[in-house]
C-alpha positions in Angstrom: 67.8 143.1 129.1 65.3 142.8 132.0 63.0 139.7 131.8 59.6 138.9 133.2 58.4 135.3 133.1 54.9 134.0 133.9 53.8 130.4 134.0 50.0 129.8 133.8 48.3 126.3 133.9 45.2 126.2 131.6 42.5 123.6 131.7 42.4 123.0 127.9 44.4 120.9 125.4 47.6 122.4 124.1 46.2 122.8 120.5 43.3 125.0 121.8 45.7 127.2 123.8 48.0 127.4 120.8 45.2 128.3 118.4 43.9 131.0 120.8 47.3 132.7 121.3 48.0 132.5 117.5 44.9 134.4 116.7 46.3 138.0 116.7 42.8 139.5 116.2 41.8 138.1 119.6 44.9 139.6 121.3 43.2 142.9 122.4 40.7 140.8 124.4 43.4 139.3 126.6 46.7 141.3 126.3 46.2 144.1 128.9 48.5 146.7 127.2 47.2 146.0 123.6 44.3 148.4 123.1 43.7 147.6 119.4 45.2 145.7 116.5 45.9 148.3 113.8 47.1 146.0 111.0 48.4 142.5 110.4 49.9 140.6 107.5 48.6 137.2 108.7 46.0 135.8 111.0 46.6 133.4 112.6 50.2 134.6 112.9 53.1 132.6 111.4 56.8 133.1 111.1 57.5 136.3 109.2 54.1 137.8 110.0 54.0 141.5 111.1 51.4 143.4 113.0 50.9 146.9 114.4 49.2 147.5 117.7 47.9 150.5 119.6 49.1 150.0 123.1 49.2 151.7 126.5 51.9 150.9 129.1 51.3 153.0 132.2 50.5 156.5 131.0 52.2 156.2 127.6 50.2 155.4 124.5 52.0 154.3 121.4 51.7 152.3 118.2 54.3 149.5 117.8 55.2 147.1 115.1 55.9 143.5 115.9 57.4 140.7 113.8 57.0 137.0 114.5 60.5 135.7 114.3 60.0 132.1 115.3 56.9 129.9 115.0 57.0 126.2 115.8 53.4 124.9 116.0 52.1 124.0 118.6 55.0 124.7 120.9 56.7 128.1 120.7 56.3 131.5 119.1 58.5 134.6 119.4 57.4 138.1 118.6 60.0 141.0 118.4 59.6 144.8 118.5 62.4 147.2 117.7 61.0 150.8 118.2 63.3 153.8 118.9 62.1 154.0 122.5 61.3 150.4 123.2 62.7 147.0 122.2 61.1 143.7 123.3 61.2 140.0 122.7 58.0 138.1 123.6 58.1 134.4 123.9 55.0 132.2 124.3 55.5 128.5 124.8 52.8 125.9 125.3 53.4 122.6 127.0 51.1 119.6 127.6 50.1 119.1 131.2 48.3 115.7 131.0 45.7 114.8 128.4 43.4 117.8 128.7 45.4 120.7 130.2 48.4 122.8 129.3 50.9 125.3 130.7 51.5 128.6 129.0 54.9 130.0 129.6 54.9 133.7 128.7 58.2 135.6 128.8 59.0 139.2 127.9 62.5 140.6 127.6 62.5 144.4 127.1 64.6 147.5 127.1 63.3 151.0 127.5 65.0 153.9 125.8 67.8 151.8 124.3 69.6 155.0 123.0 69.6 156.6 126.4 70.7 153.6 128.5 71.5 155.2 131.9 68.0 156.8 131.9 66.4 153.7 130.4 68.0 151.5 133.0 66.8 153.8 135.8 63.2 153.7 134.5 63.3 149.9 134.1 64.7 149.5 137.6 62.4 151.9 139.5 59.1 151.5 137.5 58.9 149.2 134.5 59.7 145.7 135.8 57.0 145.8 138.4 54.4 147.2 135.9 55.5 144.6 133.2 55.1 141.8 135.7 51.6 143.0 136.7 50.6 143.4 133.0 52.0 140.1 131.9 50.3 138.3 134.8 47.0 139.9 134.1 47.3 139.1 130.4 48.1 135.4 131.1 45.1 135.3 133.6 42.8 136.8 130.9 44.1 134.2 128.4 43.4 131.4 130.8 39.9 132.7 131.7 38.8 133.1 128.0 40.1 129.7 126.9 38.6 127.9 129.9 35.2 129.6 129.5 35.1 128.5 125.9 36.2 125.0 126.8 33.6 124.8 129.6 30.8 126.0 127.2 31.9 123.4 124.6 31.8 120.6 127.2 28.3 121.7 128.3 27.1 121.8 124.7 28.5 118.3 124.1 26.8 116.9 127.2 
């Protein structure tokens, strides 16, 4: 399965980063391909939670169902999607980086058109990996910006 990995330092404590990425209702604000949260069984997410999202990757719009298959607070969560034309495993890991900052490791493993592998492999190779890297990097940057803006506003308020 192709894999895209992003590492993003964030100037906020690990618990605040964890709480933000666990709030699935906030995901459309920072996940570039997620246009809307359609439904969820839990917010914040936890192991076993399921959610449906309306998404757009390139020109293709779709609705996909995800399940949280691993949730070890405040360290790692894994979300998996198994649709007929797309399978994916999204791993988000948050590590401390000193007392008041963190690193978000965001990894996506995916397979396009799993039932039509020669064609799926061709699309992954020629098109998808570059787009996935771009989208994942933008999403991680959005996450960083939103968390740091909130953190800076709280610091100013406390001063």
